C-alpha positions as CSV (number, residue, x, y, z in Angstrom):
1,M,113.4,107.1,95.8
2,R,112.5,104.1,97.7
3,W,109.8,105.0,100.4
4,D,111.9,103.4,103.1
5,K,114.7,106.1,102.1
6,I,112.3,108.8,102.5
7,V,111.1,107.7,106.0
8,S,114.5,107.1,107.1
9,T,116.3,110.2,105.2
10,G,114.4,112.2,102.6
11,S,111.5,113.7,105.0
12,R,114.2,116.1,106.2
13,P,113.7,119.6,105.9
14,T,115.9,121.6,104.1
15,T,116.6,125.5,103.7
16,T,114.7,125.6,100.7
17,R,111.9,123.4,101.3
18,L,109.2,122.0,104.1
19,A,109.9,118.5,105.7
20,L,107.8,115.8,103.6
21,L,106.7,114.0,106.8
22,S,106.4,115.1,110.4
23,S,108.6,113.5,112.6
24,S,105.3,111.7,114.6
25,L,104.4,110.4,110.9
26,E,108.3,109.1,110.4
27,T,107.9,107.3,113.8
28,R,104.4,105.9,113.1
29,L,105.6,104.9,109.4
30,T,108.9,103.3,110.3
31,D,106.6,100.3,112.3
32,Y,105.3,99.7,109.5
33,L,109.0,99.7,107.6
34,A,109.7,96.9,110.3
35,F,106.6,94.5,109.9
36,R,107.5,94.8,106.0
37,H,111.0,93.8,106.6
38,Y,110.0,91.3,108.9
39,F,107.4,89.8,106.8
40,R,109.8,89.7,103.8
41,H,112.1,87.6,105.6
42,S,110.3,85.3,107.0
43,Y,107.6,83.2,106.5
44,A,104.0,83.5,107.2
45,F,102.9,80.9,109.7
46,T,105.6,82.5,112.2
47,L,103.4,86.3,111.7
48,D,102.3,87.4,115.6
49,W,98.5,89.1,115.6
50,A,99.6,90.1,119.1
51,R,102.4,92.2,117.2
52,L,100.2,92.9,113.9
53,E,96.8,94.4,115.5
54,P,98.4,97.5,116.4
55,L,99.5,98.5,112.7
56,V,96.1,96.9,111.6
57,S,93.9,99.0,113.9
58,E,96.2,102.2,113.2
59,L,96.3,101.9,109.5
60,R,93.5,104.3,108.4
61,P,94.3,106.8,111.0
62,V,98.4,106.7,109.6
63,H,96.9,106.3,105.8
64,A,95.0,109.8,106.7
65,M,98.1,111.5,108.1
66,L,100.0,110.0,105.7
67,H,97.8,111.7,102.6
68,E,97.3,115.4,104.2
69,E,101.1,116.0,104.8
70,I,101.7,114.7,101.2
71,E,99.1,117.3,100.4
72,V,100.3,119.9,102.5
73,F,103.8,119.4,101.2
74,L,102.4,119.6,97.5
75,N,100.8,122.4,98.2
76,F,104.0,124.3,99.5
77,L,106.0,122.9,95.9
78,T,103.0,124.8,94.1
79,R,103.4,127.7,95.7
80,R,107.0,128.0,95.0
81,T,107.0,127.1,91.7
82,D,104.1,130.0,91.2
83,E,106.2,132.2,93.0
84,S,109.3,131.5,90.4
């Protein structure tokens, strides 16, 4: 599954598993997804630092959140597997 699909639909909780991503992280990742879309469909000379700076400055905290939430999800899956 593509990461953009996970962010937009695949991270929802179900009756049998936790959400992969919190809604807070989902929102933050959507900004990076929008940038990726813009960058792939435009030319580099049209990039605006004023729009990029918030993404760059928040990259480390967002990455840390993503790493932590994936760890929580994997631990959940491991516990479920061990219980089976």
